[in-house]
N, C-alpha and C positions, 0 to 999 in steps of 0.2 A: 657398343652394347653387344653382348653375346646373343646369338640367335639359337637358343636351345631347341631340342626336339620338342614338339608340341606336348607330348605326354609329361615332359619334365619341366615345362615352362614355369609353373608357379613355384615349386621348390627352388629351382636354380635362380629365378629372378629374385626371390626373397633373399637368397644367399648373396647375390650380386649387390642388391640394394644395401643390405646391412654391412657388407664388407666395404662398400664405397663410403658410407657415412662414418664407419670406424676409421678408415684412412683419413678422411677429412677432419675428424676429431683429433687424430694424432698430430695433424699439421696445423690446425687452426684453433685447437682448444675450445671446442664448441660446448662441451657439457661439464657439469659438476662431476666429481670423481665417482660418486655412486652410480650415475647414469652411464658413464664410460665403462665401468665395470660390468654393469648389466648388459651393455651392448656387446661386450666380448662374449658373454654367455649366449646372447641371441645369435651371434655369428656361428658359434660352435653348434648350436641346436639346428640352425638352418642347414648347415653342412651335412649333419647326420640325416636330416629328413630328405635332403636331395639325393644322397647316396642310397638310402633305403628305397626311394621311389624308382631307382633305376638309373640315375645320372652317373656317368663315369667319372673317376677321379680326374681324367684329362679335361672333361667339360668344366669341372669346378676350378681347375687350375687356370683355364682360359677365362673363366668368369672373374677370378680373383685378379688376373692381370688387367682385364678390362676395367674392373672397379678401381684399381689403383691409378690407372691412367686417367680415368674420368675425374677422380678426386684431385689429382695433381693439376689437371687443366682448368679446374674451377677456382676462381679467386675466392679467398676466404670471405670477402665482403659482398660477393655476388648475391643478388636477390634470391636466386634459386637455392643457394646454400642456406640462407636464412629460413626459407620455407621448409626445406628438408629437415633442418635442425629442429624447428618447432614441432614438426610432425613426429620425429623420433623422440624428442623430449617428452611430449605428451604421452607417447606410447610406453616409454620406459621409466618415467618418473615414478609411477606407482609400483612398477616392478621391483624397484629397490626396496620397497617396504614389505614385500612378501617374505614370509619366514619359512613357508613350506611349499614345495613344488613336486610334481610327479612328471617324469620323463618316460613316456611309454615307448617301447620298442616293438619288434616283431613278435617276441615271445614273452619277454619280461619287462619290468619297469623299474627305473631307479627312482627312489623316493628320497628327496632332499629335505633336510630339517636344519634351520639356522636358529631355532629358539634357544635362548640362553639357558644353561642348566649347570648345576653343580655336580651332577652325576654323569657317569659314562653313559652315552646313548648313541644310537645310530645316527650319523649325520648324512650319510648317503648309502642306501642299502638296496639290494635286489634279492628277492627270495626265489628259491628254486626247489624242486623235488627231484630226487634221483632214486628210483625204485620206491621203497617204503620210507626212505630217509628224507630229511629236510635240511635245507641250508639257507642261512642268511649270510650275505657276503657284501662287504663294502667298507666304508670309512666310519670310524667311531671315535668319540672323544667327548670332552666336556664342552667348552665354548667353541673349540675348533676341532676339526677332524684331524686327529693326530696319528691314527693307526689304521692300516689296512688289515682287516680281520675276516675270518671265516668262523661262523658258529654253526655247528652241525648237531642234529638230533638223530640218533640211530634207533630205529624201531625195535631192534633186537637187543638194545643195551650194549652193543659192542663199543670197545674203547680203543681208538686209534693211537698209535704211538707217535705219529707225526703226520704232517700234511705238506703237500707240495703244490705250488701254483705254476701252471704251464702256459706261457704266452708265446705268440709268434716273435721270433728273433728279427727285429727290424733291421739289424745290421747285416743279416745274411739273406734277406728276401727282398723282392721288389714290391710286394704288396700282399694283400690278404689271400688266403686259400679259401675259395668258395666252390666246393666240389660240384662239378657239372652245372655251374652257373654261367649262363650266356648273356647276361644283361637283363634288365627289367627289374621289377620289384622283387625283394628277397623274402617276402612274408612266408612263402611256402617252403623255404629251405631250412631243414632241421639244424639245430645248433651243432649236433655232432658232425655235420658236414661243413662246418665253418671253421674248423681248426686245422692247422698245418700238420704235416707229418712230423714224427719225432725229431728228424734231422733238422727241422727248421724251427724248433722251439727253444725257448730259454726257460729254465726252471728256477724257481725261488723256493727254498725250503723255509718252512715256518721257523721263526727264531724264538718262539715261546708257545707253550701249551699249558692250558689250565682248565678246570671246570668252568663253564660259562656262568656269569652272574645273571640274575633275573632281569637286569637292565637290558640285556641284549637278546633275551629269549622271547618268543611270542607268548602272549598271555596264557595260552593253553599248554605251554611246555613247562615242565618243572626242572629239567636238567638238560645238559648238553656239554659239548666240548668246544672251547674257544682256541683259535690259533691266530697268532699275530705274524704278519709277513714284513719283510724289510721295507723301508720307506721307498727305496728305488723301484719296487714293484708297482707302486701306485703311479709313479711318474711314467713308467713303461706302459702301463695300461692306458693312460690318458693319450698316448701317442698312436694307439691302434685305430684301425678303421672301424667305424660304428657297426658295420655289418658282420664283423668277426665274432667269434666266441672264444672264451678261454676255458681252461680246465682246472678245477680244484680237485686234487687227488688226495684221498685220505688213506693212510698207510696202516695196514694191520699185519700181524705176524703171518697170516695166511694169504695175503694178497692186498689188493687195493680196491677202493670204490671211487668212481669218477662222477663228478657233477659238472654240468656245463652252465656257464654264465654268459649272457649276451653282453658284448661290449657296449652297444647302444650309445646313449648320450652320457657316458661316464664323464667325459671331459667337460661337457656343459654343466653337469651337476656339480662337479668339483669346482668349476669356476664360480658357480652360483654361491657356493659356501664362502667364497672370498669377497662377495659383494658386501660393501659396508651397509649394515642394516640401518633403517631410519630410526632416529632416536625416539624413545617413548617420552611422554610428558614427565616432568620432574617428579611429581607425586607418584606416578606409577613406578618409576625406577626406584624410588625410596622404598615403596611397599615391597618390591621384589627383593631388595637387599635385606629387609627385616624378616622376610619369610624364612622358616627353618630350612636347613639344607635337606633335599630329598634323600631318601635311603638309597644306598648303593645296591640293595637287594641281594646281598651276598650271604 
């Protein structure tokens, strides 16, 4: 067992516990697929909570090593394994039935939505304001989150000709840039001080631009601009530290406007979208299939 600092005990212990049972599940096949998928989400979320509470990446790496060792040393048929499995099964069984979740961060929250739909909608989204302008950023799609998108509304009616996503280059850096951060909770650290210098970033230009459909706009917005980024950008974002921030830069002929998005539990929310949802009763599924397709709102 890891002996974490007292202030970090609960988040780190939760990460250790979930990691240990996930390793045991991989070795012993303890859970049904939907529970195993939900447990992966729980591990990612526990990691993010521990980091934001002030635990260091080194502490979590030590906790992960300890968890793997503990799982490897416990026989699959051991009574304590059965007790732990029952406890986790009870905790996560209902989780696989959830269709919506919110993952709060220090400044923003990722909202996840797995409800089946025939229209394009946000599957995982975080909202932000930059000056008088507003941004929705995240994964959008029909039944699955298939596109990483930014939808911006500009108060002055400006029309950007392009957009660029700036993330820390994980191949050229050892870890996140947290300006003047010396450990402890990150709640008071502004997002603008959580991004790396330009020399340590990787940029992704938007590969498509169009007027935003009403599906992706807030109810009080009538128009906006939608930008789609390459699929690799979503995979890159999921690898970042939850304490970091990324930049969405909108390009105009006279300059650029920057918006900041907290990385937070993006990886956990993305994994939640992959959890196999519990099946609805047959009659309910048939009723949904007979319903008219919702308007695309374009």
